[in-house]
N, C-alpha and C positions, 0 to 999 in steps of 0.2 A: 504494499500500500504506499502510495507517495503523496506528498503534500505539495501543493502549489503555493509557493510564497511570493509570487510575482506581485500580488496586490499589496503585501506588506512592504516590499521594496519600493513600489510606486508611492505608497503612503509616506514612507520615511523620506523618499526623495523630495516629495511635495512639501513636507514639514520642514526639512532642511532649507529648501529654497525659500519658503515663507519666512522662517526665522531670519535668514540673512537679509531678505528683502526689507523686513521690518526694522532690523537693527541698522541698516544703512541710513534709514531716515530718522533713527532715534539718537544713535551715539554721537553724531556731530553737534547736537543741539547744545548751545551754551558751552562749548568746549573748544580748546585750541585745535587747529588742524593736525598738529604733530601728535597730540594725545588721541584724537579721534582716529587718526590713520592707524596708530599702534593698536588700539582696541579692536578696530575692524579687522586688521590683519590677524589678530589672535582669534577672533570670533569666526571669521570666514575659513581660516585653515584648520583650526582646532576647536570646533564649535562645542564639543563635549567639555572642554577645559575652559575655553574663552567665555562662554555664555554664563556659567555659574560664577566665575570670577568677576564678570561685569556686574551681575546682579548683586553680588557681595560687596564689591569695593568700587565699582566704576559708576553706579547709579548716583545721580545728584539728588535723589529724593531725601536721603538722610541728611545730606549737607544742607538742604533747603530747611529741614527741621531745626538743625543747629543754628541756622541763620535766623530763624524766628526766635529761638531762645536768646540769641545774642541781642536782638532788638528789645525783647522783654526785660532782659537784664539792664540794658542801658536806660530804658524807661523807668525801671524801678529805683536805680542809683541816682541820686541827685547829680545834676549836671554842674559840676564844680567849675567848669570853664565858661560858663555863661557869662557874657560881658567882657571876657578877657580877649585882648587883641592877638593877632597872629604872632607878633613879636613884642618883646618888652619895650617900654617907652624909652626913648633916648638911645636905642641900639642903632648901630651904623653898619649894617650887613652889606656885603657886596650884592649887586642885583641878581647875579646868578644863584647865590646861596638863598637869598630871600625868596626867590621863585620856588626852590625846593621846599622851603618852609610852608609856603602857600599851598603847594600840591599836597604835602603831608596833612595839613590842616583840613583841606577839602576832602580828603579820603578818610580821615580818621576822626576828626573833630578835636584833636589835641594840638594846642598852640605851642609855640616855642617859648620857653621860660628861662629865667636865670637859675642858676644852681652852682653852688660850690662843689668842687671835686677834690676833696682832701687827699685821696689816694687812689692809685690804680694798683690793685692787689693781684700778684701773679704767683707768688709762692704758696703752695698748696697747704702746708701746715700752718703758715702764718695767717692765711685767709680764714681757715677754720677757727684759729684763736681769736681773730678780729671779730668774726660773727659772734662767738661766745661772749666777748667783751661787750659788744653792742646789746646782746641779750640781757646780760647782767645789769646793764644800765636802764633797762626798760622799766617804766612805771605804769603804763596803761595797757598797751597791747603790742603784739608781735604778729606780723603777717608774713608767712613764708609760702612761696609757690615755686616748686622745683620739679623738674621732669622726672629725675631718678633719685630716689631716697633709700638709704640703707643706714641702719644704726650699727656702725662697726667701730673698730679701734681709732680710725682717723676722725670720724664724725662724733665719737662719744663726747668730747668736750662741748659740742654744740648742744647735744640732746640733754646732757646734764645741766647745762645752763638753762635750757627750756623748762626742765624739771623744777629748778630753783625759781625761775620766774613764775610758774604756776603756783608754787607754794606761797609766794608773797602776794598773790592776787592778780597777776598780770594775765590777761586773756591771750592765750596763744592759739592762733589759727593756722593750719597746715594744709596745703593742697599739694598733692603729687599725682603724676600720671599713672594710671592703672597698669597699662601695658609696659610703660617705661620703667617701672619699678619691680614688677612681680617676677621678673626673670632672675633677679639677683638673690643670692643666698640670704636666708633669714627674713624673707618677705612675710610669711605667716606670723612669725614672732614680732616682727616690726609693728603690725597693726595692733597686737595685743600690748606691747610695751608702750606705744603711744597712748592708748586708752588708759592704762594704768598710771601713766605720768600726768593725766589730766589735760592732755592736749586735744583740742577741738580739731579733728581732721576729716578730710573727705578726699576720696580718689576722684581725679579728673577724668572725664570721658570713660566711665567705667563700663567694661564689657561683661555684663552679668545677666544673660537672657533668662535664667531661671527665676530672677527677681524682677523681671520686666525692664532691665537696663540694657538696651541694645543700640548699637551705633555701627558706623563703618569701622571694621577692625583696623583699617589702615590709618585712621585719624589719630593724631597725638597732640596733647598740650605740652609744648616743648619750652614753655616759658621758664625763666629762672629769675626770681627777684625776692628781696627781703625788704620789709618796711618796719620800723621800730618807732612807735609813738607818733607817727606821722612827721617826724623831724629829721630822720636819716633813712637812707635806702641803699640797697646794693643791687646791682644787676649785671649780667654778663653771660659767661658760658659755663660757670662752675655748676656741677651738680653736688648734692649732699651725699657723697659716697667716697669711699677710699679711692685714690687715684689710680689703683689697678683695676677698679670696677669689680673686684672680687671674684671674677670668673676664673676657673682653673687654667683655661687656655691662655688668658691674659697674664696670669701670674707666671706660668711656665715660660712664656715669651718675654717676660720682663717688661710688659708694656706699662707706661706710666703716662697719664694724661697731662697735658699742658694747657692751663686755662688763664682767664683773666676776669676780675670783677672790678667794677668802678663803684667807689663810694660816693654818695651824693647827699647834699643838704640843700635847703631852701625851697622855693616854690615848686621846682620840678618833682619834688616828693609827692606833692598832691596829685599829679598825673599818675604816678606809679601806684599810689594807694587806690586811686579810682579804677585803674585796670584791674587790680586785685579784687576790688569790690565786685566788679561785673562778673569775674570768674567765680568768686565765692558765691554769689547769688545763683549763677547757673547750676552749681552743684548742691547748694544747701537751701535755697529759697530765702535766705536771711539778707535783709537790707542793712548795709553798714552806713553809719554816719561818717560823712567826710568833711574835711576842711577845704576851703577855697585856697588857690595859690596865693591870693592876696593876704591870707592870714599867716603865711609862713615866711619869716624873715630869713635873710641869707644866712645868718649865724652870727655868733659872737666870737669870731676869730680873734686871736690875741693881739692883732695889730692891723691897721688899715692896709699896710703893704701886703700882709698875709691874705687879707680878704681879696685884694685886687689880683693877686698872683694866681689864685685858683678859681676865679669866677669863669663861668661858662654860660653860653646861650645854647640850650639843648632842647630837644623836642622828643617826646616819647612817640614811637610809632608802632602800635600794635598791629598784628596781621593774623590771618588765619581764615578758615572756611566762613566765619561770620562776616568777613569783609570780602565781598565778591570781586572788588577791583584790585586785589593783589597789591596793597600799598607798599609792602617792602620791596617787591620787584620793581615797581615804578620809581621808588626812592633811589635804589641802587643804580638803575638805568640813568636817572636824572644826574646823580653824582658823577657818574662815569662820563656822560656827555658834556658836563660842564668843565671837566679837568683840562687844564692848559698845557702842563708840562710833565706831571708825574702822578701815577696812580699806584697805590699799594693795596692789594687785595689779599686777605687772609681767610681761608675757609677749608676746614677739614674735609668737607664733603662738597666738591666743586663739580656740579653737573648742571651747566647753565642752560636756561630756557633760551629759546632762539633770539628773543630781542636782547638779552644780556650778552650773549655771544657776539652778536652783531655790534653792540655798543663797545665792547672791549676791544674787538679787532678793528673797528673804526677808529678808536682812540689811537691805536698804534699807527694806523695809516695816515692819521693827521699829525704825527710826530710826538705824541705823548709816550713817555716811558712807562711801561706797565710792568710791575713786579708782582707776580702771583705766588703766594706761599701756600703750599699744600704739604701733606704728609708723605713721606717716602713710602710708607705702607699703611693703608687704612685698616681699621679694625673690622671692616665689613667687606667681604669678598666682591659682592655685586657693585658696591659703590666704588671700590678701588678700580675695577675694570670699566665701569660706566664713565668715570671722570677721566681715565687715561685715554679713552677713545676720542677725547677733544684735544689731546696735547698737540697732535700733528698740525691741526688747523691753527691753534694758538701760536705754536712756535713759528710756523711759516708767516704769520702775520706780524711777528716781532715781539711777542709776549716773552718776558724772562720768567721762566718757571723755576722756582727754588723748592727743593724737597727737604723737609725737616727731617732729620735722621731718625730712623727706627732704632730701638723699639718704642721710642717716645711717640705719643699720638698727639699732634698739634690739634687742639680743640678750640682754640680761641678764634672768634669770628669778628673781624673788623674790616673796614675799608677807609682809605685816606685819599683825598684828592689835593694835590698841590700842597703837601704839608709845610714846604719851605716857604710858602707865601703867608703863613700865619704871622699876624703882626699885632701891635698894640700892647698895652700894659697887660701882662697876663694873657696876651693873645686876644683881648677883647677891645673893640672900639675902632679898629682900623679895617676898612673894607679890603682885606687882602685876598679873599676868595677861597682860602683854605677851608676844608670841611671834612667831616668824617662820620662814621657809623660804627657803633660797637653794640653787641647784644647776644641774643640767642640764635639768630637766623643764620643758617648756612646759606651759601650761594648755590642752591640746588633747587630742582623742580619741587621736591617734597616740601622744602621750607616755604616756598613761594605759594603753594596751593593747598597743602594738606595739614601742615602743622600750625598750631597757634604759637606765634613767636612774639617777642618784645625786642625792639631795637631802639637805640638811643641816637638820634641824629645830632651831630655836634656842628652847630652853625658857626660857632666861634668860641675860642677860649683855650684854657691850659690843657684840656684833654687832647688837643690835636698834637702838640709837641710831645706829650707824654706817650701817645700811641705811636708816634714816629720813632721815639727812642726804643719802644718795645719791638717795633718792626726791625729796626737796626739790629737788635739783639738776635732776633729770630734769623735774620738774613746771614748774620755772621757765622752761624753754626749750620747753616744749610747748604746743600750742594745744588748748583745750577745745572738743570737738565738742558743739554744742547740738542738742536735738531739732528746733528750728525749722529750722536749716540742713540737718540730715539729711533732713527730710521733703520737701525741694526736689530731691532727687536725681532724675535722669531715670528713666523706666520701664524702660529697657533695662538700667540698673545694678541695679535691683531684680530683674530677671529673672535676670541672670547670677549675682548673689549667691545667690538661692534655688536655682539649679541646682548651684552649688558647695557650698552647704550640704548638698544631698542626697548628694553624693559623699563628704563627710566622714564620714558614718555607715557607708560601705562598709568594713568591716574584718574 
C-alpha cells in the first residue's frame, strides 16, 4: 500500500511561499535596509530558523510596548528641565558644538548644564573605594543603576558601605540588568544578600515568563550610574563586579577589564537623577521626587581657581528602544562630522552602523586624523570577528587603528573631536570647538538600537583634556595595526569575519 504525499508537498510549498511573500512586506517596515536585508536573507534561506528568531527578537511589537512604558515613566516623573534653556547662561560655545547640543535636546529633552568634574577614575580598586566613600557620606538616598552586578571580593567594600548606609536610615535603590547579571557566579545568592541588607532592588528588563514578565530577550539596560543625595554622581563604563568578571575562562586567560568613571557635581546631577527616576518607575511603579538643576549649586570647592579649573558644560544623552530616533548614533555622527583636524574614538565593541562608518571614512578623506582604539582580542567571539570585518575599509580610508594589548579588555567608551583646540580657563568660555563623549555606549549597532545607554556629551571644559590624557596613555601601550599586516590574514579569518559581520545587522 502506498501513500501519495504530493498534496502535502504542494501545501508545504504554498505555505513556504506565502510566508516569504508576507515577510517581504513586513520586515522592512520601520527598519534600516541593512537590518531588513539581513533578516530577509535569514528568513528566505533558512525559514525554519529565521522566522522563529524574527518573531522572538526581530519583531518591533515588544519594542513599541517598551516605548509606551518609557513615555508613561517620563510623564509620571516631574519634568525637572522645564524652563531650562538649551545651554547655560553666559556660555560661549563654538557654533558647531552648540548645534550638537540643540540636536541632543531635541531628541532627548535634556539640556546642557554646568557641572564640576573633580575626578576621572580609571583604577579599578581605587574606583570601588571612591564609590564606598561616597556611599559612606550619604545622608538621604543612594541610587545605583548598573548593567552587571556581583557581590565579590572586589565589590565587597561597596556593598558593605551600602549595608552601613541602610543601617543609618539612608534609602538605597539598586537597578541591575537581569540578563546582564545572572550569568555571573553567585547571582542567586546576590538577590538574597541584597534583600537581607535592606537594599531596595529591582531587575531591569526581567525575563520571567512564568510570572508574566516577558520582553525581547536581546534587549539590555546597559546604563551605568550612581547618584548620592542628588549632589554627586558617577557614570561611565564600570560595572559593579570584579575586573576579571569572575568567569573561569576569563580567569584562566588572565583577562582584566579597563574602565573609566567620571565623578560629577552641580546641576548636571539633576539630569542623571531624572534618568534614574524614569528607569526606576519603569520597573517599580514608584515616582521619585526630584530637584531642579537650578536648585543644585556647582559646589563649595576649596578655592575659586579650583572651581574654575574643573567646570564643564555637559549634557546627558540617554538612548535606547524608548528613543526611536537613536540619539546616541546621531550624536556620534554629528561629533565626527564637525571635527576639523583630529578624532579619537575608543570603543571595545566597534561594529559601526552604515552612517557612522561613512562619517568616519569621510573625516579621513577630508584630512582629519582618526585614531581608533579597540581591543586586541575581544571577550566575545562574534563581536571580535564582526568588528574586524570593517578594518580593511577603515585602514584603506586612512584610519589609524590601535589595538590595546590582550589579555586586558579595553572597556572604556569615549570619543574626542579636536581635543587640541580646548581653550579658556579650565577649558570653558572660549569657542575652541573641542568636544567629547563618555559613557556606557559602545560604537556598535547593538548600543545604537537595542541597549538602553547613557552618554555624557562634553560641550566644553576640563573633561576634554582629561580624556585626551587618558587617550594618550592608552595609545602609548597599544600596537598600531597596519594595512600591510592586515592584508596578510588567512582566508578563513576573512570568511569568519564576513559571516559575523552579516549577523551584526540582524536586529
